N, CA, C and O of each residue as an XYZ file, in Angstrom:
1024
protein
N      79.051    126.609     73.359
C      78.628    126.743     74.763
C      78.966    125.437     75.484
O      79.655    125.460     76.504
N      78.480    124.273     74.957
C      78.776    123.006     75.605
C      77.934    122.762     76.858
O      76.883    123.382     77.021
N      78.370    121.888     77.726
C      77.580    121.417     78.847
C      77.463    122.481     79.929
O      78.223    123.446     80.005
N      76.429    122.227     80.781
C      76.295    123.114     81.930
C      77.358    122.782     82.991
O      77.563    121.614     83.323
N      78.017    123.795     83.507
C      78.965    123.600     84.580
C      78.337    124.032     85.939
O      78.006    125.199     86.142
N      78.194    123.076     86.825
C      77.506    123.351     88.122
C      78.387    122.984     89.248
O      78.920    121.875     89.287
N      78.568    123.927     90.220
C      79.337    123.659     91.437
C      78.360    123.244     92.561
O      77.322    123.863     92.795
N      78.776    122.135     93.250
C      78.058    121.826     94.492
C      78.843    122.382     95.625
O      79.971    121.963     95.884
N      78.240    123.350     96.323
C      79.027    124.175     97.267
C      78.256    124.389     98.553
O      77.052    124.642     98.568
N      79.035    124.270     99.659
C      78.558    124.739    100.982
C      79.805    124.591    101.843
O      80.393    123.521    102.001
N      80.167    125.780    102.398
C      81.462    125.795    103.163
C      81.367    125.028    104.495
O      82.372    124.768    105.157
N      80.134    124.679    104.858
C      79.960    123.853    106.082
C      80.186    122.396    105.697
O      79.591    121.914    104.733
N      81.033    121.694    106.430
C      81.285    120.291    106.159
C      80.162    119.388    106.686
O      79.345    119.807    107.506
N      80.138    118.172    106.211
C      79.226    117.189    106.715
C      77.756    117.369    106.324
O      76.865    116.875    107.014
N      77.507    118.069    105.230
C      76.106    118.337    104.828
C      75.593    117.397    103.619
O      74.503    117.548    103.066
N      76.496    116.451    103.307
C      76.107    115.555    102.238
C      76.490    116.075    100.836
O      75.906    115.672     99.830
N      77.467    116.963    100.798
C      77.791    117.618     99.503
C      78.451    116.611     98.555
O      78.040    116.511     97.398
N      79.435    115.884     99.000
C      80.094    114.910     98.141
C      79.144    113.795     97.752
O      79.118    113.388     96.590
N      78.357    113.287     98.702
C      77.356    112.263     98.426
C      76.410    112.722     97.336
O      76.051    111.964     96.435
N      76.021    113.958     97.439
C      75.093    114.533     96.415
C      75.731    114.691     95.135
O      75.100    114.460     94.104
N      77.012    115.091     95.116
C      77.651    115.324     93.820
C      77.846    113.973     93.117
O      77.633    113.895     91.907
N      78.239    112.914     93.821
C      78.460    111.564     93.228
C      77.091    111.032     92.801
O      76.927    110.592     91.663
N      76.087    111.070     93.726
C      74.797    110.440     93.461
C      74.104    111.132     92.254
O      73.532    110.475     91.384
N      74.180    112.478     92.240
C      73.552    113.229     91.158
C      74.250    112.991     89.807
O      73.594    112.932     88.767
N      75.605    112.854     89.837
C      76.319    112.598     88.582
C      75.884    111.259     87.978
O      75.620    111.142     86.782
N      75.820    110.227     88.885
C      75.447    108.873     88.407
C      73.922    108.861     88.033
O      73.544    108.210     87.059
N      73.102    109.536     88.759
C      71.642    109.545     88.388
C      71.435    110.227     87.026
O      70.599    109.792     86.234
N      72.193    111.291     86.760
C      72.045    111.956     85.431
C      72.603    111.069     84.334
O      72.037    111.017     83.242
N      73.705    110.364     84.596
C      74.262    109.411     83.615
C      73.290    108.336     83.305
O      73.154    107.924     82.153
N      72.569    107.845     84.364
C      71.522    106.791     84.148
C      70.407    107.286     83.277
O      69.676    106.466     82.721
N      70.230    108.574     83.122
C      69.224    109.102     82.239
C      69.772    109.503     80.871
O      69.152    110.251     80.115
N      70.942    108.983     80.592
C      71.545    109.223     79.245
C      72.345    110.487     79.113
O      72.766    110.830     78.008
N      72.563    111.168     80.157
C      73.347    112.447     80.100
C      74.801    112.088     80.188
O      75.208    111.143     80.864
N      75.582    112.896     79.466
C      77.062    112.741     79.508
C      77.605    113.599     80.628
O      77.468    114.822     80.601
N      78.222    112.964     81.619
C      78.548    113.642     82.845
C      80.020    113.554     83.158
O      80.618    112.481     83.079
N      80.618    114.705     83.521
C      81.938    114.748     84.036
C      81.931    115.349     85.485
O      81.448    116.451     85.745
N      82.491    114.546     86.363
C      82.523    114.989     87.829
C      83.951    115.403     88.129
O      84.884    114.619     87.953
N      84.119    116.634     88.583
C      85.422    117.193     88.925
C      85.533    117.180     90.446
O      84.765    117.872     91.115
N      86.468    116.413     91.013
C      86.721    116.369     92.472
C      87.699    117.463     92.839
O      88.908    117.323     92.654
N      87.167    118.545     93.358
C      88.031    119.704     93.672
C      88.293    119.765     95.229
O      88.789    120.765     95.748
N      87.958    118.720     95.896
C      88.159    118.638     97.346
C      89.428    117.876     97.673
O      89.560    116.722     97.265
N      90.400    118.495     98.418
C      91.663    117.729     98.739
C      91.447    116.441     99.477
O      92.304    115.557     99.458
N      90.278    116.317    100.147
C      89.994    115.030    100.805
C      89.751    113.922     99.897
O      89.818    112.760    100.298
N      89.442    114.252     98.563
C      89.329    113.241     97.524
C      88.177    112.230     97.780
O      88.237    111.101     97.293
N      87.141    112.628     98.535
C      86.114    111.683     98.851
C      85.248    111.271     97.662
O      84.784    110.133     97.604
N      85.026    112.183     96.713
C      84.330    111.762     95.508
C      85.073    110.814     94.682
O      84.497    109.926     94.054
N      86.393    110.988     94.665
C      87.283    110.057     93.891
C      87.198    108.627     94.514
O      87.028    107.645     93.791
N      87.313    108.534     95.802
C      87.326    107.208     96.412
C      85.910    106.611     96.359
O      85.744    105.404     96.184
N      84.878    107.487     96.515
C      83.498    107.031     96.496
C      83.145    106.372     95.103
O      82.233    105.548     95.021
N      83.882    106.753     94.033
C      83.599    106.157     92.736
C      84.550    104.997     92.474
O      84.593    104.451     91.372
N      85.337    104.616     93.535
C      86.212    103.440     93.388
C      87.454    103.712     92.612
O      88.090    102.766     92.146
N      87.865    105.027     92.432
C      89.077    105.373     91.699
C      90.197    105.446     92.649
O      90.139    106.215     93.608
N      91.224    104.679     92.433
C      92.419    104.722     93.321
C      93.457    105.654     92.803
O      93.578    105.858     91.595
N      94.206    106.222     93.698
C      95.277    107.142     93.299
C      96.301    106.328     92.449
O      96.783    105.284     92.888
N      96.604    106.802     91.289
C      97.554    106.105     90.407
C      98.530    107.152     89.880
O      98.604    108.269     90.394
N      99.270    106.773     88.856
C     100.189    107.754     88.259
C      99.466    108.703     87.328
O     100.076    109.644     86.820
N      98.166    108.480     87.085
C      97.418    109.378     86.285
C      97.351    110.734     86.904
O      97.134    110.836     88.112
N      97.532    111.829     86.112
C      97.417    113.162     86.672
C      95.940    113.437     87.028
O      95.023    112.803     86.507
N      95.755    114.413     87.942
C      94.419    114.739     88.340
C      94.177    116.198     88.341
O      94.838    116.932     87.607
N      93.232    116.664     89.153
C      92.843    118.096     89.084
C      93.948    119.044     89.542
O      94.013    120.193     89.105
N      94.843    118.534     90.456
C      95.967    119.333     90.878
C      96.823    119.663     89.688
O      97.198    120.818     89.487
N      97.140    118.644     88.885
C      98.018    118.858     87.692
C      97.375    119.811     86.694
O      98.061    120.616     86.064
N      96.048    119.716     86.553
C      95.335    120.594     85.590
C      95.430    122.082     86.049
O      95.625    122.997     85.249
N      95.280    122.262     87.394
C      95.310    123.615     87.892
C      96.685    124.221     88.031
O      96.888    125.388     87.697
N      97.645    123.431     88.526
C      98.931    124.034     88.883
C      99.970    123.908     87.727
O     100.790    124.799     87.507
N      99.897    122.748     86.993
C     100.862    122.550     85.930
C     100.282    122.777     84.608
O     100.979    122.667     83.599
N      99.011    123.096     84.558
C      98.280    123.239     83.271
C      98.393    122.016     82.356
O      98.513    122.123     81.136
N      98.348    120.816     83.028
C      98.286    119.579     82.256
C      96.939    119.552     81.573
O      95.917    119.860     82.186
N      96.935    119.169     80.258
C      95.642    119.129     79.581
C      94.597    118.289     80.297
O      94.931    117.194     80.750
N      93.397    118.719     80.423
C      92.359    118.078     81.230
C      92.123    116.672     80.667
O      91.831    115.743     81.421
N      92.247    116.519     79.389
C      92.075    115.235     78.726
C      92.923    114.124     79.378
O      92.481    112.982     79.502
N      94.142    114.484     79.789
C      95.039    113.535     80.413
C      94.673    113.202     81.846
O      95.202    112.255     82.428
N      93.758    113.989     82.417
C      93.441    113.889     83.790
C      92.044    113.134     84.024
O      91.658    112.828     85.152
N      91.374    112.882     82.938
C      90.003    112.307     83.082
C      90.120    110.761     83.162
O      90.743    110.101     82.329
N      89.481    110.247     84.216
C      89.390    108.741     84.371
C      87.933    108.376     84.033
O      87.003    109.054     84.470
N      87.748    107.332     83.274
C      86.446    106.819     82.916
C      86.054    105.860     84.011
O      86.820    104.946     84.317
N      84.844    106.035     84.642
C      84.374    105.093     85.627
C      83.195    104.296     84.958
O      82.021    104.649     85.070
N      83.596    103.218     84.272
C      82.662    102.421     83.452
C      81.459    101.918     84.278
O      80.319    101.922     83.815
N      81.760    101.483     85.522
C      80.715    100.830     86.334
C      79.607    101.814     86.630
O      78.465    101.397     86.826
N      79.904    103.147     86.673
C      78.937    104.125     87.026
C      78.404    104.997     85.868
O      77.407    105.711     85.972
N      79.190    104.870     84.709
C      78.749    105.656     83.525
C      79.143    107.039     83.528
O      78.593    107.826     82.758
N      80.116    107.435     84.384
C      80.537    108.852     84.415
C      82.029    108.997     84.169
O      82.758    108.012     84.285
N      82.505    110.172     83.837
C      83.892    110.485     83.824
C      84.280    111.277     84.993
O      83.438    112.012     85.509
N      85.527    111.202     85.487
C      85.946    111.829     86.708
C      87.325    112.467     86.528
O      88.248    111.863     85.980
N      87.433    113.718     87.014
C      88.788    114.255     87.158
C      89.134    114.083     88.651
O      88.573    114.791     89.488
N      90.048    113.156     89.002
C      90.270    112.783     90.354
C      91.016    113.842     91.117
O      91.712    114.685     90.551
N      90.849    113.774     92.433
C      91.622    114.687     93.346
C      92.684    113.839     94.055
O      92.741    112.619     93.899
N      93.510    114.519     94.829
C      94.549    113.851     95.590
C      94.970    114.781     96.699
O      94.631    115.964     96.673
N      95.756    114.238     97.744
C      96.194    114.993     98.860
C      97.011    116.203     98.429
O      97.033    117.211     99.136
N      97.697    116.123     97.263
C      98.529    117.241     96.849
C      97.694    118.538     96.747
O      98.196    119.647     96.929
N      96.410    118.343     96.452
C      95.515    119.502     96.262
C      95.456    120.388     97.487
O      95.108    121.563     97.368
N      95.788    119.861     98.685
C      95.610    120.640     99.911
C      96.612    121.816     99.901
O      96.409    122.799    100.614
N      97.680    121.722     99.105
C      98.677    122.862     99.033
C      98.345    123.823     97.916
O      99.015    124.843     97.751
N      97.308    123.506     97.139
C      97.027    124.332     95.959
C      96.549    125.737     96.324
O      96.833    126.686     95.593
N      95.847    125.889     97.414
C      95.390    127.169     97.895
C      96.539    128.177     97.994
O      96.453    129.321     97.547
N      97.628    127.679     98.613
C      98.835    128.525     98.791
C      99.581    128.639     97.487
O     100.055    129.724     97.149
N      99.706    127.529     96.723
C     100.530    127.589     95.492
C      99.848    128.468     94.422
O     100.520    129.001     93.539
N      98.530    128.617     94.504
C      97.879    129.434     93.460
C      97.978    130.956     93.695
O      97.755    131.752     92.783
N      98.326    131.348     94.969
C      98.289    132.750     95.270
C      99.139    133.614     94.376
O      98.655    134.660     93.943
N     100.446    133.237     94.046
C     101.184    134.096     93.147
C     100.890    133.945     91.688
O     101.455    134.689     90.886
N     100.023    133.011     91.281
C      99.738    132.719     89.868
C      98.925    133.801     89.233
O      97.967    134.295     89.828
N      99.292    134.181     88.027
C      98.564    135.190     87.250
C      97.160    134.602     86.941
O      97.071    133.420     86.607
N      96.063    135.390     87.042
C      94.708    134.992     86.772
C      94.366    133.690     87.498
O      93.783    132.778     86.912
N      94.724    133.618     88.737
C      94.590    132.353     89.470
C      93.145    131.882     89.628
O      92.886    130.687     89.771
N      92.199    132.836     89.599
C      90.755    132.467     89.744
C      90.240    131.763     88.511
O      89.183    131.133     88.537
N      91.006    131.875     87.409
C      90.502    131.353     86.064
C      91.150    130.057     85.680
O      90.883    129.564     84.584
N      91.983    129.470     86.507
C      92.704    128.258     86.168
C      91.731    127.112     85.801
O      91.937    126.413     84.809
N      90.668    126.932     86.617
C      89.761    125.838     86.321
C      88.858    126.065     85.064
O      88.580    125.147     84.293
N      88.440    127.293     84.916
C      87.598    127.557     83.734
C      88.418    127.383     82.449
O      87.894    126.962     81.418
N      89.694    127.709     82.527
C      90.564    127.543     81.268
C      90.867    126.073     81.061
O      90.994    125.595     79.934
N      90.984    125.334     82.228
C      91.283    123.911     82.115
C      90.049    123.125     81.423
O      90.229    122.241     80.587
N      88.885    123.511     81.828
C      87.691    122.770     81.400
C      87.204    123.128     79.984
O      86.491    122.358     79.340
N      87.594    124.270     79.545
C      87.091    124.818     78.239
C      87.246    123.801     77.090
O      86.298    123.609     76.329
N      88.441    123.130     76.939
C      88.571    122.227     75.766
C      87.629    120.982     75.781
O      87.372    120.407     74.724
N      87.127    120.573     76.944
C      86.296    119.342     77.003
C      84.794    119.672     77.265
O      83.952    118.775     77.273
N      84.497    120.913     77.468
C      83.111    121.245     77.835
C      82.073    120.757     76.831
O      80.993    120.294     77.198
N      82.428    120.871     75.566
C      81.485    120.449     74.463
C      81.109    118.981     74.554
O      80.043    118.579     74.087
N      81.960    118.198     75.140
C      81.792    116.739     75.166
C      80.693    116.294     76.186
O      80.204    115.168     76.100
N      80.312    117.165     77.134
C      79.465    116.752     78.235
C      78.165    117.571     78.241
O      78.122    118.718     77.797
N      77.114    116.932     78.764
C      75.893    117.655     79.052
C      76.049    118.382     80.401
O      75.537    119.487     80.582
N      76.739    117.765     81.311
C      76.903    118.260     82.689
C      78.359    118.141     83.142
O      78.970    117.083     82.988
N      78.892    119.170     83.675
C      80.197    119.108     84.441
C      79.866    119.528     85.857
O      79.550    120.689     86.119
N      79.940    118.582     86.755
C      79.583    118.810     88.200
C      80.888    118.937     88.929
O      81.781    118.110     88.744
N      81.031    119.990     89.786
C      82.243    120.200     90.545
C      81.951    120.071     92.011
O      81.132    120.804     92.566
N      82.638    119.114     92.648
C      82.497    118.889     94.092
C      83.503    119.853     94.783
O      84.710    119.623     94.725
N      83.022    120.892     95.412
C      83.890    121.912     96.042
C      84.367    121.470     97.405
O      83.720    120.642     98.045
N      85.455    121.988     97.851
C      85.887    121.744     99.272
C      84.989    122.503    100.183
O      84.349    123.471     99.772
N      84.925    122.057    101.486
C      84.145    122.719    102.487
C      84.810    124.013    103.016
O      85.138    124.118    104.198
N      84.994    124.972    102.124
C      85.626    126.264    102.524
C      85.342    127.219    101.347
O      84.908    126.803    100.273
N      85.605    128.515    101.595
C      85.366    129.499    100.552
C      86.700    130.040    100.088
O      86.834    131.244     99.873
N      87.707    129.164     99.928
C      89.017    129.616     99.541
C      89.180    129.692     98.011
O      88.195    129.758     97.275
N      90.447    129.682     97.548
C      90.749    129.861     96.144
C      90.252    128.707     95.259
O      89.944    128.910     94.085
N      90.177    127.525     95.817
C      89.646    126.411     94.959
C      88.156    126.581     94.730
O      87.670    126.379     93.617
N      87.443    126.942     95.748
C      86.009    127.179     95.561
C      85.752    128.417     94.623
O      84.845    128.408     93.790
N      86.580    129.452     94.801
C      86.499    130.589     93.895
C      86.733    130.184     92.435
O      86.062    130.669     91.524
N      87.710    129.276     92.237
C      87.913    128.763     90.869
C      86.717    128.051     90.355
O      86.323    128.225     89.202
N      86.108    127.214     91.232
C      84.862    126.483     90.772
C      83.713    127.451     90.465
O      82.993    127.267     89.484
N      83.541    128.493     91.311
C      82.446    129.421     91.053
C      82.684    130.265     89.776
O      81.744    130.610     89.060
N      83.969    130.587     89.516
C      84.256    131.379     88.348
C      84.007    130.518     87.092
O      83.629    131.044     86.045
N      84.223    129.177     87.203
C      84.070    128.304     86.025
C      82.624    127.953     85.773
O      82.289    127.537     84.664
N      81.711    128.109     86.798
C      80.394    127.555     86.756
C      79.318    128.513     86.163
O      79.423    129.738     86.226
N      78.306    127.881     85.599
C      77.107    128.637     85.205
C      76.225    128.879     86.394
O      75.604    129.933     86.530
N      76.177    127.855     87.285
C      75.297    127.902     88.427
C      75.774    127.050     89.572
O      76.740    126.298     89.441
N      75.095    127.167     90.701
C      75.479    126.328     91.887
C      74.271    125.551     92.407
O      73.118    125.967     92.292
N      74.592    124.442     92.962
C      73.601    123.688     93.707
C      74.082    123.660     95.173
O      75.251    123.359     95.414
N      73.245    123.954     96.123
C      73.663    124.059     97.515
C      72.974    122.986     98.336
O      71.771    123.062     98.582
N      73.765    121.946     98.779
C      73.149    120.926     99.667
C      73.064    121.519    101.084
O      74.015    122.127    101.576
N      71.922    121.331    101.714
C      71.715    121.872    103.097
C      71.187    120.752    103.968
O      70.197    120.102    103.630
N      71.854    120.526    105.099
C      71.505    119.510    106.016
C      70.277    119.894    106.839
O      70.175    121.025    107.312
N      69.350    118.960    107.009
C      68.120    119.254    107.765
C      68.386    119.192    109.277
O      67.795    118.372    109.980
N      69.263    120.048    109.765
C      69.616    120.075    111.158
C      69.751    121.492    111.722
O      69.767    122.468    110.973
N      69.845    121.591    113.027
C      69.909    122.888    113.765
C      71.016    123.707    113.100
O      72.073    123.181    112.752
N      70.751    124.998    112.933
C      71.689    125.960    112.378
C      72.058    125.705    110.952
O      73.128    126.112    110.500
N      71.172    125.023    110.218
C      71.446    124.753    108.831
C      71.696    125.989    108.001
O      72.524    125.994    107.090
N      70.924    127.095    108.350
C      71.108    128.322    107.514
C      72.338    129.159    107.968
O      72.720    130.128    107.311
N      72.935    128.756    109.098
C      74.066    129.446    109.592
C      75.210    129.269    108.545
O      75.468    128.143    108.119
N      75.849    130.292    108.155
C      76.927    130.170    107.187
C      76.478    130.321    105.784
O      77.288    130.643    104.914
N      75.203    130.101    105.515
C      74.693    130.346    104.163
C      74.739    131.767    103.763
O      74.912    132.090    102.588
N      74.576    132.692    104.799
C      74.643    134.140    104.457
C      76.050    134.464    103.967
O      76.224    135.306    103.086
N      77.056    133.798    104.537
C      78.450    134.073    104.038
C      78.634    133.533    102.647
O      79.308    134.131    101.807
N      78.022    132.390    102.417
C      78.057    131.817    101.032
C      77.406    132.767    100.036
O      77.927    132.989     98.943
N      76.300    133.307    100.409
C      75.561    134.263     99.600
C      76.483    135.528     99.229
O      76.531    136.029     98.106
N      77.153    135.932    100.267
C      78.083    137.066    100.078
C      79.203    136.709     99.102
O      79.577    137.518     98.253
N      79.719    135.526     99.227
C      80.809    135.060     98.298
C      80.270    134.919     96.871
O      80.951    135.272     95.908
N      79.012    134.388     96.736
C      78.426    134.295     95.391
C      78.245    135.676     94.746
O      78.453    135.870     93.548
N      77.837    136.645     95.626
C      77.649    137.992     95.142
C      78.996    138.668     94.726
O      79.069    139.416     93.751
N      80.003    138.373     95.488
C      81.366    138.925     95.118
C      81.844    138.317     93.842
O      82.411    139.029     93.013
N      81.646    137.012     93.629
C      82.047    136.334     92.415
C      81.261    136.930     91.240
O      81.821    137.193     90.176
N      79.949    137.139     91.453
C      79.147    137.713     90.364
C      79.698    139.097     89.960
O      79.852    139.420     88.783
N      79.978    139.878     90.988
C      80.376    141.324     90.773
C      81.716    141.367     90.057
O      81.936    142.177     89.156
N      82.635    140.449     90.491
C      84.052    140.642     89.958
C      84.502    139.607     88.972
O      85.431    139.875     88.209
N      83.891    138.413     88.937
C      84.454    137.340     88.092
C      83.467    136.678     87.147
O      83.829    136.323     86.026
N      82.235    136.507     87.579
C      81.286    135.685     86.803
C      79.899    136.258     86.942
O      79.138    135.780     87.783
N      79.529    137.256     86.165
C      78.234    137.962     86.322
C      76.998    137.038     86.171
O      75.940    137.323     86.733
N      77.139    135.956     85.425
C      75.947    135.130     85.127
C      75.688    134.021     86.146
O      74.741    133.250     85.991
N      76.511    133.935     87.173
C      76.348    132.862     88.177
C      75.040    132.959     88.880
O      74.633    134.037     89.314
N      74.352    131.802     89.003
C      73.057    131.837     89.686
C      72.842    130.523     90.457
O      73.513    129.519     90.217
N      71.876    130.572     91.394
C      71.550    129.336     92.229
C      70.593    128.548     91.418
O      69.493    129.007     91.112
N      71.026    127.275     91.037
C      70.140    126.424     90.227
C      69.192    125.674     91.189
O      68.070    125.337     90.809
N      69.638    125.414     92.428
C      68.765    124.803     93.372
C      69.445    124.565     94.726
O      70.666    124.623     94.871
N      68.575    124.293     95.704
C      69.059    123.877     96.984
C      68.439    122.461     97.272
O      67.250    122.197     97.089
N      69.367    121.595     97.737
C      68.931    120.216     98.011
C      68.965    120.010     99.536
O      69.986    120.227    100.190
N      67.819    119.587    100.073
C      67.725    119.267    101.537
C      68.226    117.847    101.776
O      67.690    116.910    101.185
N      69.225    117.662    102.611
C      69.747    116.385    102.871
C      69.627    115.905    104.317
O      69.343    116.691    105.221
N      69.848    114.596    104.527
C      69.899    113.995    105.850
C      68.640    114.290    106.679
O      68.709    114.642    107.856
N      67.488    114.131    106.014
C      66.227    114.428    106.679
C      65.790    113.248    107.562
O      65.737    112.101    107.118
N      65.483    113.566    108.810
C      65.016    112.531    109.691
C      63.541    112.948    110.112
O      63.330    113.897    110.867
N      62.565    112.181    109.577
C      61.167    112.563    109.791
C      60.679    112.451    111.202
O      59.572    112.878    111.530
N      61.551    111.845    112.081
C      61.118    111.619    113.459
C      61.290    112.909    114.295
O      60.722    113.024    115.381
N      62.061    113.855    113.792
C      62.285    115.045    114.537
C      61.489    116.199    114.034
O      61.396    116.414    112.825
N      60.897    116.968    114.954
C      60.133    118.152    114.543
C      61.060    119.221    113.995
O      60.662    119.973    113.106
N      62.270    119.310    114.494
C      63.235    120.278    114.073
C      63.496    120.101    112.539
O      63.577    121.077    111.795
N      63.623    118.835    112.109
C      63.934    118.668    110.672
C      62.909    119.292    109.771
O      63.263    119.881    108.749
N      61.624    119.178    110.125
C      60.542    119.775    109.316
C      60.616    121.329    109.397
O      60.332    122.036    108.430
N      61.012    121.822    110.603
C      61.144    123.313    110.684
C      62.243    123.796    109.809
O      62.096    124.839    109.172
N      63.400    123.057    109.736
C      64.491    123.425    108.865
C      64.014    123.449    107.409
O      64.330    124.380    106.669
N      63.250    122.420    106.996
C      62.785    122.315    105.641
C      61.911    123.533    105.312
O      62.026    124.103    104.227
N      61.023    123.936    106.263
C      60.116    125.117    106.023
C      60.952    126.423    105.957
O      60.677    127.324    105.165
N      62.007    126.478    106.846
C      62.789    127.704    106.854
C      63.627    127.888    105.604
O      63.721    128.989    105.062
N      64.251    126.773    105.141
C      65.083    126.834    103.927
C      64.186    127.133    102.718
O      64.548    127.946    101.868
N      63.006    126.474    102.637
C      62.131    126.776    101.515
C      61.605    128.236    101.545
O      61.349    128.858    100.514
N      61.463    128.732    102.775
C      61.040    130.184    102.883
C      62.107    131.158    102.362
O      61.785    132.199    101.790
N      63.421    130.790    102.578
C      64.500    131.668    102.137
C      64.895    131.383    100.668
O      65.330    132.283     99.951
N      64.736    130.131    100.242
C      65.210    129.767     98.865
C      64.074    129.089     98.118
O      63.801    127.904     98.311
N      63.396    129.887     97.234
C      62.358    129.274     96.416
C      62.875    128.245     95.466
O      62.115    127.434     94.937
N      64.219    128.271     95.233
C      64.777    127.263     94.303
C      64.979    125.899     94.929
O      65.563    125.016     94.301
N      64.507    125.704     96.163
C      64.738    124.376     96.805
C      64.019    123.310     96.029
O      62.893    123.524     95.580
N      64.642    122.163     95.862
C      64.057    121.036     95.191
C      62.950    120.426     96.087
O      63.062    120.381     97.312
N      61.881    119.962     95.412
C      60.754    119.286     96.139
C      61.193    118.040     96.863
O      60.759    117.750     97.978
N      62.084    117.297     96.185
C      62.546    116.047     96.736
C      63.533    116.242     97.877
O      64.465    117.035     97.738
N      63.368    115.566     98.972
C      64.278    115.670    100.195
C      64.988    114.362    100.277
O      64.393    113.306    100.060
N      66.321    114.421    100.605
C      67.147    113.261    100.677
C      67.069    112.745    102.175
O      67.424    113.481    103.096
N      66.633    111.562    102.376
C      66.498    110.973    103.773
C      67.854    110.678    104.373
O      68.816    110.396    103.657
N      67.926    110.746    105.692
C      69.104    110.220    106.400
C      69.124    108.713    106.226
O      68.090    108.068    106.402
N      70.256    108.136    105.889
C      70.287    106.741    105.547
C      71.643    106.079    105.830
O      72.666    106.556    105.340
N      71.668    105.050    106.569
C      72.870    104.273    106.838
C      73.543    103.752    105.527
O      74.759    103.797    105.337
N      72.645    103.262    104.656
C      73.175    102.690    103.348
C      73.869    103.739    102.523
O      74.855    103.461    101.841
N      73.352    104.939    102.585
C      73.932    106.026    101.785
C      75.317    106.391    102.374
O      76.253    106.671    101.625
N      75.435    106.385    103.691
C      76.743    106.709    104.264
C      77.734    105.535    104.107
O      78.944    105.754    104.162
N      77.258    104.335    103.919
C      78.129    103.126    103.751
C      78.638    103.039    102.340
O      79.766    102.590    102.135
N      77.885    103.434    101.378
C      78.245    103.218     99.982
C      79.641    103.665     99.558
O      80.347    102.932     98.867
N      80.054    104.918     99.989
C      81.445    105.353     99.554
C      82.573    104.475    100.045
O      83.600    104.362     99.376
N      82.406    103.843    101.211
C      83.515    102.983    101.708
C      83.641    101.702    100.880
O      84.626    100.971    100.983
N      82.616    101.449    100.052
C      82.678    100.261     99.084
C      83.046    100.722     97.691
O      83.031     99.937     96.742
N      83.375    101.988     97.569
C      83.780    102.539     96.232
C      82.599    102.415     95.217
O      82.807    102.196     94.023
N      81.390    102.561     95.729
C      80.224    102.474     94.857
C      79.232    103.597     95.094
O      79.121    104.129     96.198
N      78.514    103.946     94.039
C      77.451    104.952     94.195
C      76.269    104.202     94.866
O      76.244    102.971     94.897
N      75.314    104.953     95.389
C      74.122    104.317     96.046
C      73.347    103.483     95.018
O      72.624    102.575     95.427
N      73.453    103.733     93.732
C      72.744    102.998     92.696
C      73.294    101.596     92.490
O      72.597    100.710     91.995
N      74.547    101.405     92.872
C      75.120    100.058     92.813
C      75.069     99.362     94.180
O      74.928     98.142     94.266
N      75.188    100.164     95.242
C      75.318     99.604     96.562
C      73.955     99.198     97.119
O      73.825     98.163     97.773
N      72.936    100.030     96.851
C      71.546     99.834     97.343
C      70.528    100.322     96.379
O      69.764    101.243     96.669
N      70.511     99.668     95.151
C      69.695    100.237     94.081
C      68.211    100.321     94.325
O      67.534    101.155     93.723
N      67.683     99.471     95.202
C      66.286     99.498     95.486
C      65.865    100.340     96.688
O      64.691    100.386     97.055
N      66.853    101.006     97.292
C      66.641    101.721     98.494
C      65.990    103.147     98.310
O      65.855    103.653     97.196
N      65.611    103.738     99.442
C      64.900    105.028     99.307
C      65.841    106.176     98.912
O      65.418    107.141     98.276
N      67.116    106.063     99.295
C      68.122    107.070     98.923
C      68.331    107.137     97.385
O      68.365    108.200     96.765
N      68.467    105.922     96.830
C      68.594    105.874     95.372
C      67.401    106.480     94.661
O      67.534    107.206     93.675
N      66.181    106.146     95.214
C      64.990    106.688     94.550
C      64.947    108.223     94.778
O      64.515    108.953     93.885
N      65.355    108.689     95.873
C      65.395    110.186     96.116
C      66.316    110.899     95.135
O      65.949    111.917     94.548
N      67.532    110.346     94.963
C      68.429    110.989     94.028
C      68.016    110.851     92.541
O      68.340    111.698     91.708
N      67.311    109.787     92.252
C      66.650    109.655     90.891
C      65.648    110.794     90.727
O      65.606    111.456     89.690
N      64.828    111.016     91.789
C      63.849    112.084     91.701
C      64.425    113.447     91.601
O      63.872    114.301     90.906
N      65.540    113.695     92.283
C      66.214    114.969     92.164
C      66.769    115.208     90.805
O      66.699    116.320     90.283
N      67.343    114.139     90.198
C      67.858    114.242     88.823
C      66.722    114.612     87.849
O      66.879    115.456     86.966
N      65.559    113.937     88.052
C      64.423    114.246     87.194
C      64.002    115.741     87.325
O      63.773    116.442     86.339
N      63.920    116.169     88.575
C      63.518    117.597     88.826
C      64.579    118.503     88.122
O      64.233    119.474     87.450
N      65.837    118.161     88.297
C      66.943    119.029     87.779
C      66.795    119.115     86.213
O      66.871    120.204     85.643
N      66.590    117.987     85.562
C      66.442    117.958     84.098
C      65.184    118.776     83.636
O      65.226    119.503     82.644
N      64.130    118.628     84.364
C      62.936    119.399     84.146
C      63.155    120.854     84.327
O      62.609    121.667     83.581
N      63.943    121.206     85.304
C      64.202    122.621     85.666
C      65.001    123.271     84.543
O      64.820    124.463     84.297
N      65.868    122.554     83.856
C      66.603    123.155     82.801
C      66.089    122.894     81.385
O      66.711    123.226     80.376
N      64.910    122.277     81.388
C      64.198    122.084     80.079
C      64.627    120.877     79.307
O      64.431    120.839     78.093
N      65.207    119.878     79.948
C      65.619    118.619     79.182
C      64.491    117.623     79.440
O      64.093    117.386     80.581
N      63.995    117.052     78.360
C      62.894    116.060     78.453
C      63.298    114.835     79.243
O      64.372    114.290     78.990
N      62.494    114.372     80.186
C      62.846    113.209     80.955
C      61.824    112.092     80.771
O      61.969    111.020     81.358
């Protein structure tokens, strides 16, 4: 069986998805978990946020399109304690290039299979769309985590995501389930933010108790190529992601 494969998915951009993917990966690693982060977003923000520069090393594009062994695509990020399959701008053409490929929805699950045993967690940072790359991620995953921004119309678009999850369950991956919903960018000064929290919790009982606060330090960290745990280790954002990681481990029955 090997490690749990979890997609972080929300087709709405700007909800803190990549920040959550990176922060959660590092928080889990800090708890002794073996973590592989797969950057499946052509914007490659998770890759740069972990300080990995584009080099001659193959990445997720090569694993998907050229079937390069995933072992050759993994970069070790010693400073953060995680492994990364980096993304690159080439990936933006993958949606089109995958169309004629046989069993195109299964490229990622086939790529990850040989290394799955090595990790406790494989986290996939999905692009902000419901195209073929995201379908590959959902087909490869056991479960999904959905970051939701605590702002107006937060639930808009989630119904479409639910439809996509249902289609993937029906046609490609019957066991796929929602592992959790993470509320992000919470501003306690606005009444609306609390209304969104209540609304999301009403719709999704799987919502984590911990809420990620809106934070300048959290938005600055990626530009320094560091996780929040290196950039602002004593801050409230780091503490919040530590708490989410604890909740997550508890939720799947791992002693913390």
